[in-house]
C-alpha positions in Angstrom: 15.5 -29.6 32.7 14.0 -32.9 34.0 16.5 -35.6 34.6 14.2 -38.5 33.9 14.3 -39.6 30.3 10.6 -40.2 30.3 9.9 -36.7 31.6 12.2 -35.3 28.9 10.2 -37.1 26.2 7.0 -35.9 27.7 8.2 -32.3 27.7 9.3 -32.5 24.2 6.0 -34.1 23.1 4.2 -31.3 25.0 6.0 -28.6 23.2 5.5 -30.4 19.8 1.8 -30.9 20.5 1.4 -27.2 21.5 3.1 -26.1 18.4 1.0 -28.4 16.2 -2.2 -27.4 17.9 -1.5 -23.7 17.0 -0.4 -24.6 13.5 -3.6 -26.7 13.0 -5.8 -23.9 14.0 -4.0 -21.5 11.6 -4.4 -24.2 8.8 -0.6 -24.3 8.5 0.0 -28.1 9.0 1.3 -30.3 6.3 -0.4 -33.7 5.8 2.4 -35.5 7.8 2.0 -32.9 10.6 -1.7 -33.4 10.6 -1.3 -37.2 11.0 1.2 -36.7 13.8 -1.2 -34.3 15.5 -4.1 -36.7 15.2 -2.1 -39.5 16.7 -1.4 -37.3 19.7 -5.0 -36.5 20.0 -6.0 -40.2 20.1 -3.7 -40.7 23.1 -5.8 -40.4 26.3 -2.6 -39.4 28.2 -2.7 -36.1 26.5 -6.3 -35.3 27.5 -5.3 -32.9 30.3 -3.1 -30.9 28.0 -5.7 -30.7 25.3 -8.2 -29.5 28.0 -5.8 -26.8 28.9 -5.2 -25.7 25.4 -8.8 -25.6 24.4 -9.7 -23.7 27.6 -7.0 -21.1 26.7 -8.3 -20.8 23.1 -11.9 -20.3 24.2 -10.9 -17.6 26.7 -8.7 -15.9 24.1 -11.0 -16.0 21.1 -14.5 -15.4 22.4 -15.5 -11.7 22.3 -15.4 -10.4 26.0 -18.8 -8.9 25.6 -20.3 -12.1 24.5 -18.4 -14.2 27.0 -20.2 -12.8 30.0 -23.7 -13.2 28.6 -25.4 -15.9 30.8 -26.5 -18.0 27.9 -23.0 -17.9 26.3 -21.4 -18.9 29.6 -23.8 -21.7 30.1 -23.1 -23.0 26.6 -19.3 -22.7 27.0 -19.5 -24.8 30.2 -21.8 -27.3 28.6 -19.5 -28.0 25.6 -16.5 -28.1 27.6 -18.0 -30.7 29.9 -18.9 -32.7 27.0 -15.5 -32.5 25.5 -13.9 -33.8 28.7 -16.1 -36.7 28.7 -15.4 -37.4 25.1 -11.7 -37.1 25.6 -11.6 -40.0 27.9 -11.8 -38.4 31.4 -14.8 -40.7 32.0 -15.5 -44.3 30.6 -17.6 -44.3 27.5 -19.7 -47.1 26.0 -18.2 -47.1 22.5 -14.8 -46.2 21.2 -14.4 -42.9 19.5 -12.3 -42.7 16.3 -9.7 -40.1 15.7 -11.8 -38.4 13.1 -14.9 -38.3 15.4 -13.0 -37.0 18.3 -11.3 -34.2 16.3 -14.7 -33.2 14.8 -16.0 -32.7 18.3 -13.0 -30.6 19.2 -13.4 -28.6 16.1 -17.1 -28.1 16.7 -16.3 -26.6 20.2 -13.6 -24.3 19.0 -15.6 -23.2 16.0 -19.0 -22.8 17.5 -17.8 -21.1 20.7 -14.7 -19.1 19.6 -15.3 -18.4 16.0 -12.0 -20.2 15.0 -12.5 -21.7 11.6 -10.3 -24.3 9.9 -10.6 -27.3 7.6 -9.2 -30.8 8.0 -8.6 -33.5 5.4 -9.9 -36.0 7.9 -13.5 -34.6 7.9 -16.0 -34.9 5.1 -14.7 -33.2 1.9 -16.5 -29.9 1.4 -18.4 -28.8 -1.6 -17.2 -25.2 -1.7 -16.3 -24.4 -5.2 -15.7 -20.7 -4.7 -15.6 -18.2 -1.9 -17.1 -14.7 -1.3 -15.5 -11.8 0.5 -17.3 -9.9 3.1 -18.9 -6.5 2.8 -17.4 -3.2 3.8 -18.0 0.6 4.1 -20.1 1.2 1.0 -23.0 3.6 0.6 -24.7 6.1 -1.8 -25.6 9.6 -0.8 -28.7 10.8 -2.7 -29.1 14.5 -2.5 -32.3 16.6 -2.6 -32.0 17.2 -6.2 -31.7 13.5 -7.0 -28.0 13.4 -7.8 -26.0 10.6 -6.3 -22.6 10.4 -4.7 -20.9 7.0 -4.2 -19.4 7.3 -0.8 -17.0 4.3 -0.9 -15.2 5.9 -3.8 -15.3 9.5 -2.7 -12.1 10.8 -1.4 -11.5 12.2 2.1 -12.6 15.8 2.5 -15.7 17.8 1.4 -18.1 15.7 -0.6 -20.7 18.3 -1.4 -22.1 21.8 -0.2 -25.8 22.3 -0.3 -28.0 25.0 1.1 -25.5 26.0 3.7 -24.7 22.4 4.8 -21.3 20.8 4.0 -21.0 17.1 3.8 -17.5 15.7 4.6 -16.1 12.2 4.4 -13.6 11.5 7.1 -10.5 9.4 6.9 -12.2 6.4 8.5 -15.2 6.6 6.2 -17.7 8.5 8.3 -20.3 10.9 6.7 -20.4 14.2 8.7 -22.9 17.1 8.1 -21.7 20.6 9.2 -24.3 23.4 9.2 -23.3 27.0 8.7 -24.3 29.5 11.2 -27.1 31.3 9.1 -28.9 28.0 8.8 -28.6 27.2 12.4 -30.1 30.5 13.6 -32.5 31.0 10.7 -35.0 28.9 8.9 -34.2 27.0 5.7 -36.1 28.3 2.8 -37.6 24.8 2.1 -37.4 21.4 3.5 -34.6 19.5 1.7 -34.1 15.8 2.3 -31.0 13.6 1.9 -30.8 9.8 1.7 -28.0 7.5 2.6 -28.4 3.9 1.4 -26.2 0.9 1.7 -26.2 -1.9 -0.8 -26.1 -5.6 0.1 -22.5 -6.1 1.2 -22.3 -2.5 2.5 -22.5 -0.6 5.8 -21.8 3.0 6.7 -21.7 5.5 9.7 -23.6 8.8 9.3 -23.4 11.8 11.7 -26.6 13.7 11.2 -26.9 17.5 11.3 -27.9 17.5 15.0 -24.9 15.4 16.1 -26.8 12.1 16.3 -24.7 9.2 15.1 -26.2 6.4 13.0 -24.6 3.1 11.9 -26.4 1.6 8.9 -26.2 -2.2 8.3 -26.3 -3.8 4.8 -29.3 -3.2 2.4 -30.6 -0.3 4.5 -31.8 3.2 3.8 -32.0 6.4 6.0 -33.9 9.5 4.9 -33.5 12.8 7.0 -33.8 16.6 6.6 -30.6 18.5 5.5 -31.2 20.6 8.7 -33.4 20.1 11.8 -33.3 23.9 12.6 -36.8 25.4 13.1 -38.5 22.0 13.2 -40.7 20.7 16.1 -39.1 17.3 15.9 -36.1 15.5 14.4 -37.8 12.9 12.2 -36.0 10.3 10.1 -37.2 7.3 8.0 -35.5 4.0 8.1 -35.6 0.9 6.0 -33.5 -2.1 7.0 -31.4 -1.9 10.2 -29.5 0.9 12.0 -28.0 1.6 15.4 -28.7 5.1 16.8 -26.8 7.2 19.3 -29.2 10.3 19.5 -28.0 13.7 20.6 -30.1 14.8 23.6 -32.4 17.7 22.9 -35.5 17.9 25.3 -37.3 20.5 23.1 -36.9 18.6 19.9 -37.9 14.9 20.1 -36.1 12.5 17.7 -38.4 10.2 15.7 -37.5 7.1 13.7 -40.2 6.0 11.4 -40.3 2.7 9.7 -42.7 0.5 7.8 -44.6 -0.9 10.9 -43.7 1.4 13.7 -42.6 4.8 15.1 -39.9 5.2 17.7 -39.8 8.5 19.7 -36.8 9.5 21.9 -35.1 12.5 23.6 -31.6 11.1 23.7 -30.7 7.4 23.9 -28.9 4.4 22.3 -31.0 1.9 20.5 -31.1 -0.5 17.5 -34.0 -0.8 15.0 -34.2 -3.9 12.6 -36.9 -3.1 10.1 -36.2 -5.1 6.9 -39.4 -5.5 4.8 -38.7 -9.2 4.1 -38.5 -10.0 7.8 -41.5 -11.3 9.7 -41.2 -8.7 12.5 -39.8 -5.3 13.3 -37.4 -5.2 16.3 -36.4 -2.4 18.4 -33.8 -2.9 21.2 -32.9 -0.4 23.8 -29.4 -0.1 25.2 -29.6 3.2 27.1 -32.2 5.7 28.0 -35.9 5.2 27.1 -38.0 5.1 24.0 -41.7 4.9 23.2 -42.6 2.5 20.3 -46.0 2.8 18.4 -47.2 0.4 16.0 -48.5 1.5 12.6 -50.3 -1.8 11.7 -53.8 -3.0 12.3 -56.9 -0.9 13.3 -55.9 -0.3 16.9 -52.2 0.7 17.1 -50.4 -0.4 20.3 -47.8 1.5 22.3 -44.9 0.5 24.7 -42.2 2.2 26.6 -39.0 0.3 26.7 -36.4 0.2 29.4 -32.7 -0.7 28.8 -32.3 -4.4 27.9 -35.8 -4.7 26.5 -36.9 -5.4 22.9 -40.2 -4.6 21.1 -41.3 -6.8 18.3 -44.1 -6.0 15.9 -45.3 -8.7 13.6 -46.2 -8.3 10.0 -50.0 -8.2 10.3 -50.5 -7.5 14.0 -50.6 -4.1 15.8 -49.7 -5.7 19.2 -46.2 -4.9 20.4 -44.5 -7.8 22.3 -41.9 -6.7 24.8 -39.2 -9.1 26.1 -35.9 -8.9 27.9 -32.9 -9.6 25.7 -29.1 -9.4 25.6 -28.6 -6.0 24.0 -24.9 -6.8 23.1 -26.0 -9.8 21.0 -28.5 -7.6 19.2 -25.9 -5.2 18.0 -23.2 -7.7 17.3 -23.4 -6.7 13.6 -22.2 -3.2 14.5 -19.2 -4.7 16.2 -18.2 -6.9 13.3 -19.8 -10.1 14.5 -22.5 -12.6 13.6 -24.1 -13.8 16.8 -26.8 -16.6 16.5 -28.6 -17.6 19.8 -31.1 -20.3 18.7 -31.8 -18.4 15.6 -33.8 -19.9 12.7 -31.6 -20.8 9.9 -33.8 -18.8 7.5 -33.1 -15.6 9.4 -29.3 -16.4 9.5 -29.1 -16.9 5.8 -31.0 -13.5 5.2 -28.3 -11.9 7.3 -25.6 -13.8 5.3 -27.3 -12.8 2.0 -27.3 -9.0 2.9 -23.7 -8.8 4.1 -22.1 -11.0 1.5 -24.4 -9.9 -1.4 -25.4 -13.5 -2.3 -28.6 -15.2 -3.1 -29.8 -18.2 -1.1 -31.4 -21.2 -2.7 -33.0 -23.9 -0.4 -33.0 -27.5 -1.8 -34.6 -29.0 1.4 -37.0 -27.9 4.2 -35.3 -26.4 7.2 -38.4 -25.2 9.1 -37.6 -25.3 12.8 -33.8 -25.6 12.4 -32.1 -23.2 14.8 -28.5 -22.4 15.3 -26.3 -21.2 18.2 -22.8 -19.6 17.5 -20.7 -16.6 16.9 -18.2 -15.7 14.2 -16.6 -12.6 12.7 -18.3 -10.8 9.9 -15.0 -9.9 8.3 -14.1 -13.4 7.1 -15.0 -15.0 3.8 -18.5 -16.5 3.6 -17.0 -20.0 3.8 -16.0 -19.3 7.4 -19.7 -18.7 8.4 -20.9 -21.7 6.4 -18.3 -23.9 8.1 -19.7 -23.1 11.5 -23.3 -23.7 10.4 -22.3 -27.1 8.9 -20.7 -28.2 12.2 -24.1 -27.9 13.9 -25.2 -30.9 11.9 -27.9 -31.6 9.4 -27.1 -28.8 7.1 -24.6 -28.4 4.1 -23.8 -25.6 1.7 -22.5 -25.3 -1.8 -21.2 -22.0 -3.2 -21.9 -21.3 -7.0 -20.7 -17.8 -7.9 -22.8 -15.4 -5.8 -25.3 -18.0 -5.0 -25.4 -20.4 -1.9 -27.2 -23.7 -2.2 -28.6 -24.9 1.2 -29.2 -28.7 1.4 -29.3 -31.6 3.9 
């Protein structure tokens, strides 16, 4: 214990500030505690401690996979440097109010760490309601047209059909088990199953060959009940899915979508092929794939290496290949929204699909892009809070409709 009374007071204030800092992030402060906290924040003498606390929060909250991406590291360093300058480490030309300063702190924490909170000292929000996130929901459509709602189906056998047993596991996966006579023989006729996810749904499917597929919201996957006796393993996709393909050199795996065909032998890749998006994207994480366009008079082809992405436009047959951060492209599979200078229209499409909401624009946001990361498992207000802190955009929730305005 320090003997100097001033040191004792400082240590007590330090502990109180740390406590208030944590309570504020957790939205647990009373109005009186908020006022006390903001008074601490205004005092430049506490700037070093604030810098330390914010540094710890950033390191603790940012997903480790995203933290090491070059662009993320550069952005973290930039906002931290700006924050130090704003907090009085250097001289500024004009004074900064408590509210302005805290908003800057909030923006750093929210945009870079996905920590979402509200303050009575910022502009009053126009959120009249909130919408819960999506979850494991899908429909299995059998070859005879009958449907099984997988989110309500109990653990265990879901259906048996032509020597194939479909089982739902405890963690919600859909697993196909092929009986021996189907594996070594030839099915009497080609039967096709379909798994579709609604808006607000996602699902994992283990295909009959052992390939694992993760379906994003508003997506559909069609595939044969058995691949036995076929020259290729062909599936059809609408929407977005991540594939971990079981290796089989004698039986290529084909993913067909609206604008392209992807051929692989065994690899990990992501296909984003929503019909209302301007382009179809295929991102390779491991192995190699060949992408062939289906649009235009002269289809194009490209072979991807890990870390590359192929894009095909709505009306063009040309395949554009670029290097990307694969972890960012499959953030959705790991429960994250990750926006890297993404147009606001694209972001709101993802929000619409995952939260099952409609988007209405009251103003023109052409050219507006956003950078940030936030969990997909919070209510929609958390995502909207982050977008609002980027400036120049506001939201209002009306039931299952989100109004976007300036």
